[in-house]
C-alpha positions as CSV (number, residue, x, y, z in Angstrom):
1,M,32.9,41.9,-36.3
2,K,35.5,39.1,-35.9
3,V,35.2,39.4,-32.1
4,N,31.4,39.3,-32.2
5,N,31.4,36.3,-34.6
6,R,33.7,34.4,-32.4
7,T,31.6,35.2,-29.4
8,D,28.4,34.1,-31.2
9,R,30.0,30.8,-32.2
10,E,31.2,30.1,-28.6
11,T,27.7,31.0,-27.3
12,R,26.1,28.6,-29.7
13,R,28.5,25.8,-28.8
14,R,27.7,26.3,-25.0
15,V,24.0,26.3,-25.7
16,A,24.4,23.1,-27.8
17,R,26.4,21.4,-25.1
18,M,23.8,22.4,-22.5
19,E,21.0,21.0,-24.7
20,A,22.9,17.8,-25.2
21,R,23.4,17.4,-21.4
22,R,19.8,18.1,-20.8
23,A,18.7,15.6,-23.3
24,L,21.0,13.0,-21.9
25,A,19.7,13.6,-18.4
26,E,16.1,13.3,-19.5
27,Q,16.9,10.0,-21.3
28,Q,18.7,8.6,-18.3
29,G,15.8,9.6,-16.1
30,R,13.3,7.8,-18.4
31,R,15.5,4.7,-18.4
32,R,15.7,4.6,-14.6
33,K,11.9,4.8,-14.4
34,M,11.6,2.0,-16.9
35,D,14.1,-0.1,-15.0
36,N,12.3,0.5,-11.7
37,V,8.9,-0.4,-13.3
38,Y,10.5,-3.6,-14.7
39,A,12.0,-4.6,-11.4
40,L,8.7,-3.9,-9.6
41,T,6.8,-5.9,-12.2
42,T,9.2,-8.8,-12.1
43,G,9.2,-8.9,-8.3
44,A,5.4,-8.8,-8.2
45,L,5.2,-11.7,-10.7
46,V,7.6,-13.8,-8.7
47,L,5.7,-13.0,-5.5
48,A,2.4,-13.8,-7.1
49,L,3.7,-17.1,-8.4
50,A,5.2,-18.1,-5.0
51,I,1.9,-17.3,-3.3
52,A,-0.1,-19.2,-5.9
53,L,2.1,-22.2,-5.6
54,Q,1.8,-22.1,-1.8
55,V,-1.9,-21.8,-2.0
56,F,-2.2,-24.7,-4.4
57,W,0.2,-26.9,-2.5
58,F,-1.1,-26.3,1.0
59,S,-4.8,-26.5,-0.1
60,S,-4.1,-30.1,-1.1
61,N,-3.3,-31.0,2.6
62,P,0.2,-32.5,1.9
63,T,1.4,-35.3,4.2
64,A,4.8,-35.2,6.0
65,E,6.2,-37.4,3.3
66,D,5.0,-34.9,0.6
67,L,6.6,-32.0,2.4
68,E,9.9,-34.0,2.7
69,L,9.8,-34.8,-1.0
70,L,9.2,-31.1,-1.9
71,Q,12.1,-30.1,0.3
72,R,14.5,-32.7,-1.3
73,E,13.5,-31.5,-4.8
74,A,14.0,-27.9,-3.9
75,E,17.5,-28.6,-2.5
76,A,18.6,-31.1,-5.3
77,P,21.0,-29.5,-7.8
78,A,19.9,-29.5,-11.4
79,T,22.0,-32.0,-13.4
80,S,22.2,-32.6,-17.1
81,A,24.2,-35.0,-19.3
82,P,27.8,-34.0,-20.0
83,S,28.1,-32.2,-23.3
84,A,30.7,-34.5,-24.8
85,I,30.6,-38.3,-25.2
86,P,33.6,-39.8,-23.3
87,D,36.1,-41.9,-25.2
88,P,35.8,-45.6,-24.7
89,S,39.5,-45.8,-23.7
90,L,38.4,-44.3,-20.3
91,A,36.7,-47.7,-19.5
92,A,38.5,-50.2,-21.7
93,G,40.1,-53.0,-19.6
94,Q,38.4,-51.8,-16.4
95,V,35.7,-53.2,-14.2
96,F,33.8,-50.8,-12.0
97,D,31.9,-51.8,-8.8
98,G,29.1,-49.6,-7.7
99,T,25.9,-49.0,-5.8
100,L,22.5,-48.1,-7.3
101,V,20.1,-46.9,-4.6
102,L,16.4,-47.2,-5.5
103,N,13.8,-45.7,-3.1
104,G,16.4,-46.0,-0.3
105,E,17.3,-49.7,-1.1
106,E,20.8,-50.6,-2.3
107,V,21.5,-52.6,-5.3
108,Q,25.2,-53.6,-5.9
109,V,26.3,-53.5,-9.5
110,E,29.3,-54.2,-11.7
111,L,30.0,-52.5,-15.0
112,D,32.5,-54.3,-17.3
113,G,34.6,-52.0,-19.6
114,N,36.1,-55.1,-21.2
115,A,32.8,-56.2,-22.7
116,A,31.3,-52.7,-23.5
117,P,34.0,-50.0,-23.2
118,Q,31.9,-47.2,-24.9
119,A,28.8,-47.8,-22.8
120,V,30.7,-48.1,-19.5
121,A,32.7,-45.0,-20.3
122,V,29.4,-43.1,-20.8
123,F,27.7,-44.4,-17.7
124,K,30.8,-43.9,-15.5
125,S,30.9,-40.2,-16.7
126,L,27.1,-39.8,-16.0
127,S,27.3,-41.3,-12.6
128,D,30.4,-39.2,-11.7
129,S,28.5,-36.1,-12.6
130,G,25.5,-37.0,-10.4
131,F,23.2,-37.1,-13.4
132,F,21.2,-40.0,-12.2
133,N,20.5,-38.6,-8.7
134,G,16.7,-38.0,-8.4
135,K,15.8,-39.4,-11.7
136,D,12.8,-41.6,-12.1
137,C,12.5,-45.2,-13.3
138,H,9.7,-44.6,-15.8
139,R,9.1,-48.0,-17.3
140,L,8.4,-51.5,-15.9
141,V,7.8,-54.6,-17.9
142,T,6.2,-57.6,-16.2
143,A,5.5,-59.9,-19.2
144,E,5.8,-63.6,-18.9
145,T,9.0,-63.8,-20.9
146,M,10.4,-60.4,-20.1
147,G,10.9,-58.5,-16.8
148,V,12.8,-55.3,-16.8
149,L,12.9,-51.9,-15.0
150,Q,14.0,-49.0,-17.2
151,C,15.5,-45.8,-15.7
152,G,17.7,-42.8,-16.6
153,S,15.3,-40.5,-18.6
154,A,16.3,-36.9,-18.1
155,D,12.7,-35.7,-17.6
156,G,11.2,-38.9,-16.2
157,T,8.9,-39.5,-19.3
158,G,11.2,-41.8,-21.2
159,A,11.9,-39.2,-23.9
160,S,15.4,-39.3,-25.3
161,D,17.9,-36.4,-25.4
162,P,18.7,-35.8,-29.1
163,G,21.7,-33.8,-28.1
164,Y,23.3,-36.7,-26.3
165,Q,23.3,-39.8,-28.5
166,W,26.1,-42.2,-29.1
167,G,26.9,-45.8,-30.3
168,P,27.7,-48.4,-31.3
169,V,25.9,-51.4,-29.9
170,E,28.3,-53.6,-27.9
171,N,28.1,-57.1,-26.3
172,T,24.6,-58.2,-27.3
173,P,23.4,-61.8,-26.7
174,A,23.1,-63.7,-30.0
175,D,20.1,-65.6,-28.6
176,G,18.3,-62.6,-27.3
177,V,18.3,-63.8,-23.7
178,Y,19.2,-61.3,-21.1
179,P,19.9,-63.2,-17.9
180,A,18.4,-62.0,-14.6
181,G,20.6,-59.2,-13.2
182,S,21.7,-58.0,-16.7
183,I,22.3,-54.2,-16.9
184,A,21.8,-53.1,-20.5
185,V,21.6,-49.8,-22.4
186,A,18.3,-48.6,-23.8
187,R,18.2,-47.0,-27.2
188,G,16.1,-45.9,-30.2
189,A,15.8,-47.6,-33.6
190,T,19.4,-47.4,-34.6
191,G,22.7,-48.5,-33.1
192,D,23.8,-44.8,-32.6
193,S,20.8,-43.7,-30.7
194,H,21.9,-44.7,-27.1
195,G,21.5,-41.9,-24.5
196,T,21.3,-41.9,-20.7
197,Q,18.7,-44.7,-20.2
198,F,19.4,-48.2,-19.0
199,F,17.4,-51.2,-18.0
200,I,17.9,-54.0,-15.5
201,A,16.4,-57.5,-16.1
202,Y,15.0,-58.7,-12.8
203,K,14.4,-62.2,-14.3
204,D,15.7,-64.0,-17.4
205,S,14.2,-62.0,-20.3
206,V,13.9,-62.7,-24.0
207,I,14.1,-59.5,-26.1
208,T,13.9,-59.3,-29.9
209,Q,17.2,-58.7,-31.6
210,E,15.7,-57.6,-34.9
211,T,17.3,-54.1,-34.7
212,G,20.6,-55.3,-33.4
213,G,20.0,-56.0,-29.7
214,Y,20.9,-54.0,-26.6
215,T,24.3,-53.6,-25.1
216,I,24.8,-55.5,-21.9
217,M,27.3,-53.4,-19.9
218,G,27.1,-55.0,-16.5
219,K,25.2,-57.0,-13.9
220,V,23.7,-56.9,-10.5
221,T,25.9,-58.6,-8.0
222,S,23.5,-58.4,-5.0
223,G,20.2,-56.8,-4.2
224,L,18.2,-58.2,-7.1
225,E,15.3,-58.7,-4.7
226,V,14.9,-54.9,-4.6
227,L,13.8,-55.0,-8.2
228,E,11.7,-58.1,-7.7
229,T,9.8,-56.2,-5.0
230,I,9.3,-53.3,-7.3
231,A,8.0,-55.6,-10.0
232,A,5.6,-57.3,-7.6
233,S,3.9,-53.9,-7.0
234,G,2.8,-54.0,-10.7
235,V,2.4,-51.6,-13.5
236,A,-0.1,-48.6,-13.5
237,G,-3.3,-49.3,-15.4
238,E,-3.0,-53.1,-14.8
239,T,-0.9,-53.5,-17.9
240,Q,2.4,-55.4,-18.3
241,D,4.4,-52.5,-19.8
242,G,4.2,-49.0,-18.5
243,T,4.8,-46.8,-15.5
244,P,5.6,-48.6,-12.2
245,L,2.5,-48.5,-10.0
246,A,4.7,-47.6,-7.1
247,P,7.0,-44.7,-8.1
248,V,10.7,-45.6,-8.3
249,T,13.4,-43.0,-7.9
250,I,17.2,-43.3,-8.2
251,D,18.6,-41.8,-5.0
252,S,22.1,-42.2,-6.2
253,F,24.3,-44.2,-8.6
254,T,28.0,-44.4,-7.8
255,L,30.7,-46.3,-9.6
256,K,34.3,-46.8,-8.4
């Protein structure tokens, strides 16, 4: 009886192990099938999307310039603002010369870390990371007493990035006059709501200082006529404040 009982127990264990292996094999098989179906479905969706985009694009009879733009956008690396706000000490006491290229035209600039160390530290960091490359200038103001071009929005709409805000306001003109060539930092309603946007006055501009003014962090040293030409093209919708009628893109913004 003891021998038979031991044999029965061993037989039951072997049967249990076989059943467990069979169940595992069946589960793995089902999982492989699901993975294959998922891969095929995903591939089909990607292919369908690519075909749809091609049909849409080429049915619109793009020009050679359109195709070149599409190619540049496809090859351009995606950039976002650095995650941390740089310390103002990185720019304090320093003056950076640089080049802002708008639609292929060069504008020479100077950012002064003596006057606005926090702002200059931020924009030096952004330019070094390539953040501005390919960004649009989304706003043009052509009013009688104010003429500015605003750029640097992450998505080209003028929306701010709530995850990248900083302050304080620095170096604001007491009289509210921003001389032609001034490079200032755009912001929201408070002194701690600066982000990645900036504006350049292409003519002497009077801007209300009711909310504390705007940080002047630098100036255009040559090439102001590039902005004057942009302004001469006007604003979309025949208004004095809105999207530039002729699109404006930052090709590059370098500071040394």
